[in-house]
N, C-alpha and C positions, 0 to 999 in steps of 0.2 A: 504493500500500500504506500509506503514511503517513496519507493521508486516511481510510483505513479505520478507523484507531484512534480518530479523533474521532467516529465513528458509534457507538462502544461505550464511552461514558464510565463505565459501571458495571463495566467489566472492566479488568484490568491487561493490557496488550498487551506481549508480550515477543518479541523476535526472537532466534532461535538464530543467533548469529554464524557466518558462513562461515569455515572455517579459513584460507582464502586471504586474508581481509581482517583489518583491525585495527579497534580501537575508533575510531581517527581516521577511518577510511573511512566509518563510520556517523554520526559526530558532526554533520557539516554537514546531512545529510539529516534527522536526528532532533532537531536543535536546536529548542527551543521546544515539544516534545511530551512526553508522559508515557511514551513508549515506551522500554523498557529493552532493552539488548543483553546477552546472556549467551553466553559462549564455552565450548565443551567440555562442555556439559551438555544436548545436544539431546534425548537419550532421557528424561532427567529432566524437561525442559520439556514434552515431548509427554505424558508420563505424568500430569503435573499439569494439563495444559490441558483445558479444557472442549471446545474445538474448535480447529482449526488451519487456516491458509491455507498450503498447501504448494506449492512449485514442483515441477514434474515431475521424476522421477528415482527413485532408490532410496528417498528420503525418503517417498514416498507409500506404499510397501509397509511401511516401518518404522512409520509412523504407524498404519497399519491393524493391524499385528501388536501394537502397543502398545495399540490400542483407542481411538484418538483420532479422533473424527469430523473430516472434513476436506473442504475444497474445494480442488481442484487448479487452479493458475493458471500460465499460460505466455504470454509475449509475446516474440517474437524479431524479428530483422530480416526484412523481407519477402523478401530474397534467401535467407536460411538456411531460412526456412519453405518457400519454393517448392522449393528443392533437396531438402529433407527429404521433402516430399510426393511429389516426383517419384521418388525412389529408395526410399523406405520406405513400404510399403503396409500400414498397420495401422489398425485401426478406432479405437483409443484411444492416448493417450500415457501414461496412468497404468499402472504395473505392476499395481495392484489390478484395474483394469478389464480389462487384457489377460489376466490370469490367470483372472478370473471370466468372461471373454468376454461381458461386459455392463456397463452403466453402474451401478456401485456408488457411486462418488464422482463428483460433478459436475466436469467439466473445462471451465474457462473459458479458451479459447484465442484469442489475437489479438484480434479486434474484440469477442468475447464477454466478454473480461476487462475489465469496466468497474466503476466504484465501485458503481453501482446493483446489478448482477448479483452482485457479490461480497458486498455487504451483505445482499442478499436470501437468498442461500444460507447465509451464516454465521448469520443470525438463525434460520433453520430448524434448524440444527444445534445451536445453543445451547439451544434449548428442548427439554424432554422432550416428544416428539411423534412423529408417524409417520415423518418424514424421518430423524431421529436414530436412532430405534429400528430402522428398516429397515437403516440402515447398520451399526449395531452387530451386528445379526443376521447380515448378510452377512459381516461380519468373522469371526464364529465359523465360518461355512462355509469361508471362505478359509483360516483356520488349520487346519481339519481336512483341507482339500485339500493343504496344504503338509506336513502331518504334524507330529509332535512336535518340540520343539527338538532340534537336533543330528541330525536325520534324515539329512542328507547324510553325516555321519560314520559312522552305522550302516550305511547303504547301501554306502559305500566299504569298510568293514570286511568286510561280507558278500561283496562282489565279490572282495576279496583272498583271503578264505578259500576261496571257490569256485574261483578260479583256481589256488590252491595244491593243491587236491585232485585 
């Protein structure tokens, strides 16, 4: 991931610091690079970002709802991946792709997560072009599928109202 930053010298690369880590945890890895770490501002960073490299998890859905084009990356130990594939039978790892039931965001997993593949996908997302435009269009469909903000609260209120009557 650090090598990725050197491939994009015209962009400011910023890492949204994980809450379980400190600045010291990042210092050794980022020493000698122009990469910055910011804590507690993940949504703000995503909103300002032209594109993002996101690890799998809820962050993929959050990036999509914010409207930030992304490439999803994941690499784990061979044992944990083998166990996960044995017990969990899903077509995708990204919540975006799982909800849409098709590939909206590129998933670079294990051996597919290379510097070359990540650079290639990120370049396509940084440019105004078909890949970026398709993803942004798919994000609009995703948002409509999930409903307006606070939809879960409204559904819960309706359920309580129905149960009381």
